[in-house]
C-alpha positions in Angstrom: 37.6 76.1 16.7 39.6 79.4 16.4 38.4 81.5 13.1 41.2 82.2 10.6 41.8 85.7 11.6 40.4 85.2 15.2 37.9 88.3 14.9 34.5 88.0 16.5 32.1 90.7 16.2 29.0 90.7 18.7 25.8 92.5 17.3 22.5 93.3 18.5 23.5 93.7 22.0 23.7 96.5 24.9 27.1 97.3 26.2 27.4 98.5 29.8 29.5 101.8 29.8 31.6 103.1 32.7 29.0 105.5 33.4 26.6 102.9 33.9 24.8 103.7 30.8 23.7 100.7 28.3 24.4 101.5 24.8 23.2 99.4 21.7 26.6 98.9 19.9 28.7 95.8 18.4 31.9 94.8 20.2 34.9 93.3 18.2 37.4 91.1 20.2 40.5 89.1 18.9 39.9 85.6 19.8 43.6 84.6 19.4 45.1 87.5 21.5 42.1 87.4 24.0 41.6 91.2 24.0 38.8 93.6 23.3 39.4 95.4 19.8 38.7 99.2 18.5 36.0 98.3 15.8 36.5 101.1 13.8 40.2 101.0 13.7 40.0 97.2 12.7 37.4 97.7 10.1 38.3 101.1 8.5 42.3 101.2 9.1 43.1 97.5 9.0 40.5 96.8 6.5 39.7 93.5 8.2 36.4 92.0 8.6 35.3 89.4 11.6 35.2 85.7 10.5 32.4 85.3 13.0 29.4 87.5 13.9 27.4 86.4 16.9 24.0 88.1 17.1 23.0 88.3 21.0 19.2 88.8 20.1 19.4 92.3 22.3 20.8 90.8 25.2 23.4 92.5 27.5 26.9 91.9 26.7 29.1 93.0 30.1 32.6 93.0 31.2 33.0 89.9 33.4 32.0 90.1 36.9 34.8 90.7 39.7 34.4 89.6 43.2 37.2 90.8 45.4 36.1 89.2 48.5 35.3 85.7 48.5 36.2 83.1 51.3 35.6 79.9 49.5 33.3 78.2 47.1 32.3 74.6 45.5 33.4 73.1 49.0 36.9 74.5 48.9 37.9 77.2 51.8 40.7 79.7 51.0 41.6 79.8 54.6 42.1 76.0 55.1 45.7 74.3 54.4 45.9 70.8 55.1 49.5 70.3 54.4 49.9 69.7 50.8 50.3 72.3 48.2 49.1 70.4 45.3 45.9 70.0 47.0 45.4 73.4 47.9 46.2 74.6 44.3 43.7 72.0 43.1 40.9 73.4 45.2 41.9 77.0 44.1 41.7 75.8 40.4 38.4 73.9 40.9 36.8 77.3 42.0 38.0 79.5 39.2 36.8 76.9 36.7 33.4 76.5 38.1 32.5 80.0 39.1 32.4 81.1 35.6 29.0 79.9 35.7 27.9 83.0 37.9 29.4 85.5 35.4 32.6 85.9 37.7 35.7 86.3 35.4 37.9 87.7 37.9 38.2 86.8 41.8 40.3 87.8 44.9 40.6 84.9 47.3 40.1 86.1 50.8 41.7 84.3 54.0 40.3 85.3 57.5 42.3 85.5 60.5 44.8 82.3 60.8 47.7 81.1 63.2 50.4 83.5 61.9 52.7 80.7 60.8 50.4 79.8 58.0 50.3 83.2 56.3 53.6 83.3 54.4 52.6 79.7 52.9 49.0 80.6 52.0 49.9 84.1 50.6 52.6 82.3 48.3 50.2 79.8 47.1 47.6 82.8 46.2 49.5 84.2 43.5 48.0 85.5 40.2 46.9 82.6 38.1 44.7 81.8 35.0 43.9 79.4 32.6 42.1 79.3 29.1 38.9 77.9 31.0 38.9 79.6 34.2 38.2 82.9 35.9 41.4 84.7 36.9 42.7 84.4 40.4 44.1 88.0 41.0 46.0 87.8 44.1 45.0 87.6 47.6 43.0 89.3 50.3 44.2 89.1 53.8 41.4 89.8 56.1 43.1 90.0 59.5 44.9 89.5 62.1 45.2 93.1 62.5 41.6 93.7 63.5 39.7 95.0 66.4 38.7 92.3 68.9 35.2 94.1 69.3 34.4 93.6 65.7 36.0 90.4 65.1 32.9 88.6 63.7 33.7 85.0 63.3 37.4 85.6 63.3 39.2 83.5 66.0 40.1 85.7 68.9 43.3 84.1 69.9 44.9 84.8 66.6 44.5 88.6 66.7 47.3 90.7 66.7 48.6 94.1 67.0 51.2 95.6 64.9 53.6 96.9 67.6 56.6 97.0 65.3 54.5 98.8 62.6 55.4 97.4 59.2 57.9 94.9 60.3 54.9 93.3 62.1 52.9 93.1 58.9 56.2 91.6 57.1 56.7 89.0 59.8 53.2 87.9 59.6 52.5 87.8 55.9 56.0 87.2 54.7 58.3 90.0 53.3 58.1 88.5 50.0 54.5 88.8 49.9 54.9 92.4 50.7 57.3 93.2 48.2 56.6 96.2 45.6 54.1 95.1 43.3 56.6 94.8 40.3 58.9 92.6 42.3 56.2 90.4 43.7 54.8 89.7 40.1 58.2 88.8 38.9 58.9 86.3 41.9 55.6 84.4 40.8 55.0 81.8 38.1 52.4 83.9 36.3 52.5 85.2 32.6 54.6 88.2 31.8 51.2 90.3 31.4 49.8 89.0 34.8 47.6 91.3 36.6 48.3 91.2 40.3 46.4 92.4 43.4 46.9 92.3 47.1 44.3 93.9 49.7 44.7 93.9 53.5 42.0 94.5 55.9 43.0 95.8 59.1 41.7 98.4 61.8 43.3 101.8 61.7 43.1 101.9 66.0 44.9 98.7 66.4 48.5 99.4 67.5 50.9 100.2 64.7 48.4 99.8 61.8 48.1 103.5 61.0 51.4 104.3 60.8 51.8 101.6 58.5 49.3 102.3 55.9 51.3 104.8 53.8 54.2 102.2 53.5 51.7 99.4 52.5 50.0 101.6 49.7 53.7 102.5 48.2 54.2 99.0 48.0 51.0 98.6 45.9 49.0 97.0 48.7 45.3 98.2 48.7 44.5 99.0 52.2 40.9 98.6 53.4 39.3 99.6 56.7 37.4 96.8 58.3 36.4 95.1 61.5 37.3 98.4 63.4 35.7 100.8 65.6 37.6 103.8 64.3 36.1 107.3 65.1 35.2 109.5 62.2 38.5 111.5 62.7 40.8 108.2 62.6 39.0 107.1 59.7 39.4 109.9 57.8 43.1 110.3 58.9 43.4 106.6 57.4 42.0 107.3 54.1 44.1 110.7 53.9 47.2 108.4 54.5 46.3 105.8 51.8 43.6 103.7 52.8 41.2 103.1 49.5 38.6 100.8 50.5 36.0 99.9 53.4 35.5 96.2 54.1 31.9 94.8 53.8 30.2 98.5 54.9 27.8 98.4 57.9 29.1 95.0 59.0 31.8 94.6 61.6 31.9 98.6 62.4 29.9 101.0 64.5 26.6 101.8 63.4 25.9 105.2 61.7 25.3 107.7 64.7 24.5 111.6 64.2 27.4 112.6 66.7 30.0 110.3 65.2 29.2 108.5 61.9 32.5 106.6 62.1 33.6 104.8 59.0 30.3 104.7 57.4 30.4 108.6 57.6 33.2 108.5 55.1 30.4 108.2 52.5 29.4 111.6 53.4 32.6 113.4 54.1 31.9 117.0 54.7 34.3 119.5 52.6 34.3 121.6 55.8 35.9 119.0 57.8 38.2 117.5 55.3 39.5 120.8 53.9 43.3 121.4 54.2 42.6 124.2 56.7 40.9 121.9 59.2 42.6 118.5 59.2 41.1 115.6 61.4 42.8 115.0 64.8 46.4 113.8 64.0 47.0 110.0 65.0 49.9 111.2 66.8 48.3 114.0 68.8 47.3 113.4 72.5 43.7 113.3 71.6 44.3 110.4 69.4 45.9 108.6 72.2 43.3 109.3 74.6 40.7 108.1 72.1 42.6 104.8 71.4 42.5 103.8 75.0 38.7 103.3 74.4 39.6 100.4 72.2 41.0 98.3 74.8 39.0 95.1 75.6 39.0 93.6 79.0 41.1 90.5 79.1 38.3 88.6 81.0 36.1 89.2 77.8 39.0 88.0 75.5 39.4 84.7 77.5 35.6 84.1 77.5 35.6 84.5 73.8 38.6 82.3 73.1 37.1 79.5 75.3 33.8 79.6 73.3 36.1 78.4 70.3 35.5 78.8 66.6 32.0 80.5 65.7 29.9 79.0 62.5 28.8 82.3 61.2 29.5 84.9 58.6 32.8 86.4 59.4 31.1 90.0 58.6 28.6 89.5 61.6 28.8 90.8 64.9 26.6 91.7 67.9 28.9 94.0 69.9 27.3 97.3 70.5 30.0 100.1 70.4 29.0 103.6 71.6 29.7 106.7 69.7 32.7 108.6 70.3 32.3 112.6 70.7 34.0 114.1 68.0 36.7 116.8 68.8 36.2 119.6 66.1 38.8 122.7 66.3 36.9 126.2 65.7 37.4 127.3 62.2 37.4 130.9 60.6 34.7 131.1 58.5 35.7 130.7 54.7 34.3 132.1 51.5 31.2 130.2 50.4 30.6 129.5 46.8 27.6 130.8 44.9 27.1 128.4 42.3 24.0 126.3 42.5 24.4 122.4 42.2 28.2 122.6 42.9 29.7 121.0 45.9 32.9 122.0 47.4 36.0 120.0 46.7 37.2 117.3 49.1 41.1 117.4 50.2 41.0 113.5 49.4 39.1 111.0 47.4 36.5 109.2 49.3 37.2 105.5 49.6 35.6 102.6 47.9 33.1 100.6 49.9 32.0 97.0 49.5 28.6 95.9 50.1 27.0 92.2 50.6 23.6 92.5 48.8 21.9 89.4 49.7 19.2 91.1 51.9 20.6 89.6 55.0 23.8 91.3 55.7 22.3 95.0 55.1 18.6 96.1 54.8 17.6 97.2 51.3 17.1 100.7 52.7 20.7 100.6 54.0 21.9 99.5 50.6 20.0 102.4 49.1 21.2 104.9 51.6 24.6 104.1 50.8 24.4 104.2 47.1 22.7 107.4 47.0 25.5 109.1 49.1 28.2 107.8 46.9 27.4 105.9 44.0 30.9 106.0 42.2 32.4 104.1 45.5 30.2 101.1 45.5 31.9 97.6 45.0 29.5 94.5 45.3 30.9 91.3 46.9 29.6 87.8 47.9 31.9 87.5 51.1 31.0 83.8 50.1 31.8 80.8 52.1 33.0 77.5 50.9 29.2 76.2 50.4 28.6 78.7 47.8 27.5 76.5 44.8 24.3 77.7 42.7 23.7 73.8 42.4 23.8 72.9 45.7 20.6 71.9 47.2 18.7 72.9 50.3 19.6 70.7 53.4 22.1 69.9 55.9 26.0 70.5 55.1 29.4 70.3 56.5 31.3 73.4 57.3 34.6 72.8 59.8 35.7 72.4 63.4 32.7 69.6 63.3 30.0 72.0 62.6 27.3 71.8 60.2 25.2 74.4 58.2 21.5 74.3 57.2 21.2 75.8 53.8 17.8 77.4 53.0 17.8 79.4 49.7 20.6 81.9 49.9 20.5 81.5 53.9 22.8 79.6 56.1 21.8 78.6 59.5 23.9 76.8 62.3 22.3 73.1 62.7 20.0 72.9 65.4 19.4 76.8 65.8 18.0 79.7 64.3 21.2 81.5 64.3 21.9 83.1 60.9 25.3 82.0 59.5 25.6 84.1 56.4 24.5 83.5 52.9 25.7 81.8 49.7 24.5 84.3 47.4 26.0 84.4 44.1 27.7 87.8 42.7 25.2 87.9 39.5 22.4 87.6 41.9 23.8 90.6 44.2 23.6 92.4 40.9 20.1 91.9 40.2 19.3 92.2 44.1 21.1 95.7 44.2 19.1 96.7 41.0 15.9 96.1 42.9 16.8 97.6 46.3 18.1 100.8 45.1 16.0 101.4 42.0 18.9 101.8 39.9 19.3 100.5 36.2 20.7 97.2 35.5 23.7 98.9 33.9 24.4 100.9 36.9 24.0 97.9 39.0 26.5 96.0 36.6 29.1 98.7 37.1 29.2 97.9 40.8 30.6 94.6 40.0 32.6 95.3 37.1 34.3 98.9 36.6 34.2 100.0 40.2 35.9 97.0 41.7 38.4 97.1 39.0 39.1 101.1 39.5 39.5 100.4 43.3 42.2 97.7 42.5 44.0 100.0 40.0 43.4 97.4 37.1 40.5 99.1 35.1 42.6 99.1 31.9 42.6 95.4 31.9 39.4 94.3 33.9 35.9 95.3 34.3 35.7 97.5 31.2 35.1 97.1 27.5 38.0 99.4 26.8 40.0 98.6 23.3 43.1 96.6 24.8 41.3 95.2 27.8 41.0 91.4 28.3 38.0 89.9 26.6 36.5 88.6 29.8 32.9 88.9 29.1 29.5 87.7 30.4 26.2 87.7 28.3 23.2 88.8 30.6 19.6 88.7 29.7 17.6 91.9 30.4 16.5 90.4 33.6 20.3 90.2 34.6 20.6 86.3 34.3 23.9 85.0 33.0 23.5 83.3 29.7 27.3 82.4 28.9 30.4 83.6 30.1 33.7 84.4 28.1 37.5 84.5 29.1 40.2 85.9 27.2 37.8 85.6 24.2 36.7 82.3 24.2 33.5 80.9 25.4 33.9 79.1 28.7 30.5 78.4 30.1 27.0 78.4 28.4 23.5 78.0 29.9 21.9 74.7 29.1 18.6 75.0 27.1 
C-alpha cells in the first residue's frame, strides 16, 4: 500500500558510488513517481519527511543490475519465433518478471544469427517495455549475421552475411524502421513517453561493408560492438575511432592475445604512441587493409562442411578455430616530446571501448579476468550471455534445448547430452558479481559497478539506470555483505524478496 506522500527513506545501509566505493548513507525515493530523490533538498527545502523508514541492517542498497547480453531464460529463447506475436511477447514478459530474483532490473534481449527474414519481426517485437512488477526490457542486441565465419561459435554458418551494400545491407536485414534515429525509433513504439531505449549490434569490422557502416549506425544511436571477429589491432583500432563502443564477450570468439598482434583484446592496452593523431592506424581504405582482408576469407569447402554439420548445441561464444596473428604494419614516427611527470600517462586520441566479460569460471580463466580488469577497470561490463535454460531454481539433470538436442545441467555448467562437451553456463548476473570480486580481488562495490554503472554508461543511459543519482529510476537491489540478493525494487516498489 502506497504511503501518503510516497516518500521512503532507506537507512543503515551501504550505497555503491559511481567510483566503486561503498558509503554509509541514507537513500530517499519517491514511491509514486518511481525515482530517486535528493534527500537534502527534500528534507530541508521541501520540509518533507518520509512516511516510511526502512532499516536495511547494514546491508548494501545497490542500483539494479543490468544485463546487456542475454539470449534467454526461464525456458524462453529470444531467438525463437514460432509464428505468434502474443506467444513471443508472453515469453518476453515472463523472463522480465522472473529475472528480478537475480537482482536484474534491466536487460537487453539478445538474438543470435537468424534466417534474414525473421529479423524485422523479432526486432519489432523487442521494443522497450516495462511493467510495475518486472525488469525493464531495454530494446535489443542483434549478434550477427555480419560476423566472421571463422569465429562464428554456435551461429548458423548458412545465415552469415556480408554487408556488400554497406548501411543498406543492415537496413535490408534488420528493417529500416528498426534502424531509425533513436528518437524516431522510440516514438514509433508503444512505450511510455519517458521510455529508455537501446539497440546494440555485434559485427566483425573485417566483414565486407561493415567498417564503413559503423559511423552511420552510431549516428543513428546504435551501439556498435566488435565481436565474433578476427580483426587485427589496426583494424580494431580503426573501428573504435569510427564509433565502435563495445567489445562482445572479451576473449571469446576472437583471436587470443599475441605479442606481435594483440588484436581486439589489445584495445584494452591501447598505446598512446600508436593512437596519437600523428600516427593513425592503417586506414581501412588503404591497400594494406585490403591485403589483410583477403586473409579473412574461408575456403568454401570448410563452409559447406560446417553447414552440413547442422546447429551446434553450445554457447554461442565458444569457438575452437585457431587464428594466427598478423604481423602489424607500423609506420616510422618522429620522436615526440616525452613528458616528465611521474605517474602521468599520455592521452589517447580516442576513448577505449567498454568490454563484456562472462565471469562464470568457464568462458574465461580467473587470471584472464583479472588481467583485463587490471588493464582497464573503467570499461568492464559483466554479462551472463545466458541461454534459455537459465533459472536459479532449475535442478541439475537433463533438459531440452532446441533442434532435438538436450543439455545436462551440472551446477552452473551445461554439457551436451551423452558427451563431455561443454555447452556453456547458466550463471546468474548476481553470481557473476560475486565471482568477479573473488577472481580479481576487487571490492564488492567495484564489482557491483561493473554490473550497474559501467553497462549503463556504455549504453548512454547512466542518468536513468545503473546509478543512485537524484532523478534516476528507483530500480534497486538489496544485497547482503556477501553479494547475495535479498530483495529487488522496480520504480520504487518492492517486486521480489528472499523467503526466510
